[in-house]
ZASEMI-491905 format. One line per field, with one value per residue: residue number from 1; chain; x, y, z of N, C-alpha, C in turn. Coordinates in Angstrom, 2 decimals, m for minus. Layout:
# ZASEMI-491905
n: [NUM, ...]
chain: [A, ...]
nu: [X, ...]
nv: [Y, ...]
nw: [Z, ...]
cau: [X, ...]
cav: [Y, ...]
caw: [Z, ...]
cu: [X, ...]
cv: [Y, ...]
cw: [Z, ...]
***
This chain:
# ZASEMI-491905
n: [1, 2, 3, 4, 5, 6, 7, 8, 9, 10, 11, 12, 13, 14, 15, 16, 17, 18, 19, 20, 21, 22, 23, 24, 25, 26, 27, 28, 29, 30, 31, 32, 33, 34, 35, 36, 37, 38, 39, 40, 41, 42, 43, 44, 45, 46, 47, 48, 49, 50, 51, 52, 53, 54, 55, 56, 57, 58, 59, 60, 61, 62, 63, 64, 65, 66, 67, 68, 69, 70, 71, 72, 73, 74, 75, 76, 77, 78, 79, 80, 81, 82, 83, 84, 85, 86, 87, 88, 89, 90, 91, 92, 93, 94, 95, 96, 97, 98, 99, 100, 101, 102, 103, 104, 105, 106, 107, 108, 109, 110, 111, 112, 113, 114, 115, 116, 117, 118, 119, 120, 121, 122, 123, 124, 125, 126, 127, 128, 129, 130, 131, 132, 133, 134, 135, 136, 137, 138, 139, 140, 141, 142, 143, 144]
chain: [A, A, A, A, A, A, A, A, A, A, A, A, A, A, A, A, A, A, A, A, A, A, A, A, A, A, A, A, A, A, A, A, A, A, A, A, A, A, A, A, A, A, A, A, A, A, A, A, A, A, A, A, A, A, A, A, A, A, A, A, A, A, A, A, A, A, A, A, A, A, A, A, A, A, A, A, A, A, A, A, A, A, A, A, A, A, A, A, A, A, A, A, A, A, A, A, A, A, A, A, A, A, A, A, A, A, A, A, A, A, A, A, A, A, A, A, A, A, A, A, A, A, A, A, A, A, A, A, A, A, A, A, A, A, A, A, A, A, A, A, A, A, A, A]
nu: [0.83, 1.93, 3.87, 2.27, 0.86, 2.90, 3.66, 1.44, 1.67, 3.92, 3.39, 1.10, 0.38, 0.16, m1.90, m4.83, m6.75, m7.72, m7.90, m9.34, m8.72, m10.40, m9.93, m9.55, m7.73, m4.43, m3.17, m5.18, m5.55, m3.04, m2.96, m5.13, m4.25, m1.82, m2.86, m4.53, m2.69, m1.03, m2.82, m2.80, m3.84, m3.75, m3.32, m4.52, m4.57, m6.56, m7.07, m9.52, m12.89, m12.78, m10.07, m10.05, m11.81, m10.42, m8.10, m9.08, m10.05, m7.82, m5.74, m5.98, m7.20, m9.37, m8.86, m9.41, m11.23, m11.62, m12.77, m14.04, m13.21, m14.59, m14.51, m16.76, m16.95, m15.19, m13.00, m13.70, m15.01, m17.23, m17.76, m20.44, m21.21, m19.19, m19.71, m22.30, m21.71, m19.91, m21.57, m23.26, m21.53, m19.81, m21.31, m20.86, m18.73, m18.03, m18.81, m17.52, m18.24, m16.32, m16.23, m15.81, m17.90, m20.59, m23.89, m27.08, m29.31, m28.04, m26.41, m28.34, m29.49, m27.26, m26.92, m29.23, m28.63, m26.83, m24.35, m21.87, m20.87, m20.78, m18.58, m17.14, m14.74, m12.27, m11.48, m11.29, m8.65, m9.29, m12.04, m12.14, m10.77, m12.54, m14.80, m13.87, m13.33, m15.94, m17.06, m15.56, m16.51, m19.16, m18.68, m17.68, m19.95, m21.62, m20.43, m21.15]
nv: [m1.19, 1.27, 1.73, 2.10, 4.34, 6.26, 6.48, 7.71, 10.45, 11.22, 10.77, 12.13, 14.20, 13.08, 11.34, 9.32, 9.27, 8.60, 5.54, 3.43, 0.29, m2.18, m5.03, m8.22, m10.03, m10.21, m10.89, m10.43, m7.67, m6.83, m7.65, m6.18, m3.59, m3.40, m3.73, m1.45, 0.61, 0.38, 1.29, 3.93, 4.93, 6.16, 4.23, 3.10, 0.96, m1.12, m3.54, m4.20, m3.02, m1.38, m0.49, 0.87, 3.04, 4.32, 5.02, 6.81, 8.87, 9.84, 12.31, 15.94, 16.62, 14.73, 11.98, 12.49, 10.62, 8.97, 6.60, 3.69, 0.36, m2.52, m5.46, m8.02, m10.06, m9.78, m9.46, m7.80, m4.75, m5.51, m5.77, m5.10, m3.43, m1.47, m0.43, 0.61, 2.61, 4.18, 5.05, 6.70, 8.60, 9.52, 10.20, 10.91, 9.47, 6.95, 3.46, 0.16, m3.22, m6.04, m9.33, m12.71, m14.33, m14.50, m13.14, m12.83, m11.46, m9.81, m8.35, m6.97, m5.43, m3.83, m2.42, m0.92, 0.77, 2.38, 1.42, 1.16, m1.01, m4.62, m6.92, m10.17, m12.21, m14.36, m11.35, m10.16, m8.16, m6.17, m5.89, m4.95, m2.49, m1.21, m1.02, 0.73, 2.98, 3.58, 4.19, 6.47, 8.20, 8.49, 9.81, 12.23, 13.22, 13.52, 15.65, 17.83]
nw: [0.00, 0.76, m1.22, m3.52, m2.73, m2.54, m5.21, m6.17, m5.60, m7.03, m9.73, m10.37, m12.19, m14.72, m14.57, m15.13, m13.27, m9.82, m8.27, m5.87, m4.59, m2.91, m1.33, 0.16, m0.73, m1.47, m3.95, m5.85, m5.53, m6.41, m9.16, m10.20, m9.57, m11.11, m13.71, m13.93, m13.45, m15.68, m17.51, m16.97, m14.58, m11.19, m8.32, m5.21, m2.33, m0.15, 2.41, 3.48, 4.25, 6.53, 6.62, 4.20, 4.64, 6.70, 5.29, 3.34, 4.95, 6.30, 7.74, 7.36, 4.96, 3.27, 0.98, m2.48, m4.43, m7.60, m8.44, m6.81, m6.29, m5.10, m3.15, m1.92, 0.15, 2.92, 5.80, 8.97, 8.26, 5.84, 2.22, 1.57, 3.68, 3.45, 0.90, 1.23, 3.12, 1.64, m0.47, 0.97, 2.24, 0.17, m2.33, m5.00, m5.92, m8.07, m7.82, m8.17, m8.06, m7.30, m7.24, m6.06, m5.66, m7.22, m7.15, m8.11, m7.00, m5.13, m6.87, m8.35, m6.31, m5.60, m7.99, m8.03, m5.94, m7.12, m7.92, m10.37, m11.90, m11.84, m11.34, m11.90, m10.36, m11.79, m13.41, m16.74, m18.02, m19.95, m19.64, m17.00, m17.27, m19.01, m17.39, m15.39, m16.95, m17.78, m15.29, m14.69, m16.67, m15.81, m13.43, m14.36, m15.68, m13.47, m12.24, m13.73]
cau: [0.00, 2.78, 4.48, 1.26, 0.53, 3.98, 3.57, 0.31, 2.07, 4.97, 2.90, m0.27, 0.05, m0.15, m2.86, m6.20, m7.64, m7.32, m8.77, m9.12, m9.07, m10.66, m10.04, m8.73, m6.78, m3.30, m2.92, m6.20, m5.20, m1.85, m3.33, m5.97, m3.38, m0.93, m3.69, m4.98, m1.52, m0.63, m3.80, m2.60, m4.51, m3.08, m4.07, m4.22, m5.17, m6.94, m7.41, m10.92, m13.64, m12.29, m8.83, m10.39, m12.38, m9.30, m7.22, m9.74, m10.26, m6.57, m5.25, m6.96, m7.90, m9.65, m8.50, m10.45, m11.18, m12.41, m13.49, m13.75, m13.48, m14.73, m14.91, m17.90, m16.62, m13.93, m13.11, m14.00, m16.12, m17.31, m18.07, m21.81, m21.17, m18.31, m20.41, m23.38, m21.06, m19.37, m22.70, m23.79, m20.51, m19.23, m22.27, m20.40, m17.63, m18.60, m18.38, m17.55, m18.12, m15.49, m16.46, m15.63, m19.13, m21.69, m25.23, m27.92, m30.11, m27.13, m26.01, m29.49, m29.58, m26.17, m27.16, m30.27, m27.96, m25.99, m23.08, m21.69, m20.68, m20.68, m17.66, m16.87, m13.35, m11.23, m11.99, m10.34, m8.10, m10.02, m13.34, m11.87, m10.46, m13.78, m15.68, m13.31, m13.56, m17.38, m17.24, m14.97, m17.45, m20.29, m18.22, m17.61, m21.34, m22.15, m19.82, m21.79]
cav: [0.00, 2.44, 1.94, 2.66, 5.69, 7.17, 6.71, 8.60, 11.85, 11.50, 10.66, 12.61, 15.09, 12.33, 10.32, 9.31, 9.32, 7.85, 4.39, 2.68, m1.13, m2.73, m6.48, m8.88, m10.92, m9.42, m11.18, m9.73, m6.24, m6.62, m7.76, m5.02, m2.40, m3.39, m3.51, m0.06, 1.49, 0.33, 2.08, 5.33, 5.35, 6.04, 3.22, 2.84, m0.31, m1.40, m4.96, m4.39, m1.77, m0.55, 0.14, 1.80, 4.24, 4.98, 5.58, 7.96, 9.95, 10.18, 13.67, 17.03, 16.62, 13.36, 11.71, 12.69, 9.44, 8.99, 5.33, 2.67, m1.03, m3.15, m6.85, m8.16, m10.88, m9.36, m9.37, m6.52, m4.13, m6.21, m4.95, m4.57, m2.29, m0.43, 0.19, 1.44, 3.77, 5.01, 5.69, 7.75, 9.62, 10.03, 9.78, 11.20, 8.57, 5.71, 2.19, m1.07, m4.42, m7.10, m10.43, m14.10, m15.05, m13.77, m13.31, m11.97, m10.57, m8.80, m7.48, m6.10, m4.49, m2.87, m1.55, 0.04, 1.72, 3.25, 0.81, 1.28, m2.31, m5.77, m7.81, m11.43, m12.66, m13.46, m10.45, m9.87, m6.81, m5.23, m5.67, m4.11, m1.13, m0.65, m0.67, 1.92, 4.10, 3.89, 4.86, 7.81, 8.99, 8.82, 10.83, 13.51, 13.66, 13.93, 16.94, 18.89]
caw: [0.00, 0.85, m2.52, m4.40, m2.27, m2.89, m6.65, m6.36, m5.56, m8.00, m11.10, m10.41, m13.30, m15.92, m14.18, m15.64, m12.12, m8.64, m8.03, m4.64, m4.66, m1.58, m1.47, 1.17, m1.39, m1.99, m5.36, m6.64, m5.49, m7.24, m10.57, m10.52, m9.52, m12.27, m14.91, m13.98, m13.57, m17.09, m18.25, m16.64, m13.34, m9.91, m7.58, m3.82, m1.93, 1.23, 2.50, 3.91, 4.31, 7.63, 6.18, 3.12, 5.25, 7.38, 4.26, 2.72, 5.92, 6.97, 7.61, 7.34, 3.68, 2.81, m0.41, m3.48, m5.29, m8.82, m8.52, m5.79, m6.68, m3.79, m2.98, m1.01, 1.32, 3.54, 7.25, 9.61, 7.52, 4.56, 1.07, 1.63, 4.61, 2.89, m0.23, 1.79, 3.74, 0.55, m1.17, 1.86, 2.50, m1.06, m3.35, m6.37, m6.29, m8.62, m7.22, m8.96, m7.23, m7.86, m6.29, m6.47, m5.33, m7.85, m6.61, m8.94, m6.15, m4.58, m7.99, m8.63, m5.20, m5.73, m9.15, m7.59, m5.06, m7.92, m8.30, m11.81, m12.53, m10.95, m12.04, m11.23, m10.43, m12.28, m14.44, m17.81, m17.94, m20.81, m19.01, m15.84, m17.75, m19.57, m16.25, m14.76, m17.89, m17.68, m14.00, m14.82, m17.47, m14.95, m12.47, m15.09, m15.90, m12.17, m11.89, m14.52]
cu: [0.87, 3.40, 3.49, 0.93, 1.63, 3.99, 2.47, 0.76, 3.13, 4.46, 1.56, m0.59, m0.30, m1.22, m4.20, m7.21, m7.11, m8.35, m8.35, m9.60, m9.23, m10.92, m9.10, m7.70, m5.65, m3.03, m3.92, m5.88, m4.03, m2.20, m4.16, m5.12, m2.51, m1.70, m4.07, m3.81, m1.02, m1.57, m3.74, m3.28, m3.54, m3.95, m3.58, m5.02, m5.53, m7.41, m8.81, m11.59, m13.16, m11.03, m9.10, m10.91, m11.29, m8.41, m7.80, m9.78, m8.99, m6.18, m6.38, m7.81, m8.14, m9.26, m9.70, m10.30, m12.02, m13.27, m13.08, m14.14, m13.48, m15.20, m16.09, m17.50, m15.22, m14.11, m13.38, m15.18, m16.15, m17.73, m19.46, m21.85, m20.33, m18.99, m21.53, m22.81, m20.56, m20.47, m23.25, m22.79, m19.98, m20.11, m21.81, m19.23, m18.24, m17.98, m18.51, m17.38, m17.27, m15.54, m16.17, m16.87, m20.34, m23.05, m26.13, m28.75, m29.25, m26.71, m27.12, m29.64, m28.49, m26.42, m28.25, m29.68, m27.04, m24.62, m23.01, m21.60, m20.49, m19.85, m17.38, m15.41, m13.29, m11.78, m10.89, m9.90, m8.88, m11.39, m13.20, m11.62, m11.70, m14.72, m15.18, m13.53, m15.02, m17.67, m16.70, m15.90, m18.64, m19.91, m18.17, m19.01, m21.92, m21.61, m20.50, m23.02]
cv: [1.24, 2.77, 2.60, 4.09, 6.67, 7.46, 7.70, 10.05, 12.18, 11.50, 11.34, 13.48, 14.34, 11.27, 10.47, 9.40, 8.45, 6.78, 3.73, 1.26, m1.62, m4.22, m7.13, m9.82, m10.11, m9.65, m10.48, m8.25, m5.95, m6.66, m6.56, m3.76, m2.30, m3.11, m2.05, 0.92, 1.53, 1.16, 3.57, 5.84, 5.29, 5.12, 3.15, 1.62, m0.33, m2.85, m5.24, m3.02, m0.83, 0.22, 1.17, 3.12, 5.03, 5.70, 6.85, 9.14, 10.41, 11.63, 14.69, 17.02, 15.19, 13.20, 11.98, 11.54, 9.64, 7.74, 4.46, 1.31, m1.83, m4.60, m6.90, m8.88, m10.53, m9.35, m7.94, m5.86, m4.77, m5.26, m4.35, m3.33, m1.14, 0.30, 1.09, 2.73, 4.72, 5.75, 6.86, 8.91, 10.29, 9.64, 10.02, 10.33, 7.26, 4.47, 1.04, m2.22, m5.43, m8.26, m11.79, m14.93, m14.30, m14.14, m12.31, m11.00, m9.45, m7.82, m6.49, m5.03, m3.41, m1.90, m0.52, 1.12, 2.66, 2.69, 0.76, m0.07, m3.38, m6.81, m9.05, m11.82, m14.05, m12.62, m10.21, m8.41, m5.79, m4.90, m4.75, m2.67, m0.45, m0.22, 0.60, 3.14, 4.55, 4.65, 6.28, 8.73, 9.41, 9.87, 12.18, 14.08, 14.19, 15.31, 18.11, 19.44]
cw: [0.00, m0.50, m3.48, m4.02, m2.64, m4.38, m6.98, m6.46, m6.59, m9.44, m11.31, m11.62, m14.58, m15.69, m14.87, m14.52, m11.00, m8.33, m6.72, m4.84, m3.22, m1.74, m0.47, 0.57, m2.02, m3.48, m6.27, m6.68, m6.43, m8.73, m11.01, m10.57, m10.76, m13.56, m15.03, m14.08, m15.01, m17.95, m17.86, m15.38, m12.17, m9.07, m6.15, m3.40, m0.46, 1.29, 3.04, 3.99, 5.39, 7.22, 5.07, 3.68, 5.98, 6.38, 3.65, 3.68, 6.63, 6.70, 7.57, 6.08, 3.23, 1.34, m1.32, m4.48, m6.53, m8.94, m7.34, m6.37, m5.39, m3.90, m2.01, 0.27, 1.82, 5.05, 7.70, 8.92, 6.15, 3.44, 1.08, 2.52, 4.05, 1.74, 0.26, 2.40, 2.65, m0.19, m0.35, 1.99, 1.24, m2.25, m4.80, m6.82, m6.79, m7.99, m8.21, m7.97, m8.00, m6.88, m6.91, m6.24, m5.92, m7.27, m7.34, m8.11, m5.58, m5.68, m8.31, m7.55, m5.29, m6.89, m8.82, m6.69, m5.83, m8.26, m9.82, m12.51, m11.47, m11.70, m11.20, m11.47, m11.06, m13.43, m15.48, m17.70, m18.74, m20.21, m17.79, m16.27, m18.32, m18.45, m15.57, m15.66, m17.84, m16.38, m14.05, m15.61, m16.61, m13.92, m13.14, m15.32, m14.59, m11.76, m12.61, m13.85]
***
């Protein structure tokens, strides 16, 4: 996490946006991070919802995120709780669900809450990049 955060400040002028990956699986975070960094995004990571909230709220100025990618099944604060909190606290930050346990009812519920996309692991790099690009477009529209 520290390495990704330090890159955030050194490469920010050429960035396509800041993406937060929330997943308890280090290998998944790494693959997603590398895929998105190659596509020009700055990426930060958290291993669960609790760490994600701490990371965003650290310091006097909370991080300004462009997209949050969140797993569902995680320890401490799980994805359902983290997504509900994010929708309430940061309604203009688009959310993408990335889960290894697809559930149609849950996907439908998330989409009604405003989640941009519901991806199933393992996700193809092109599909992930397309979902993030779509989320970025929605963020830009929301700013207007």
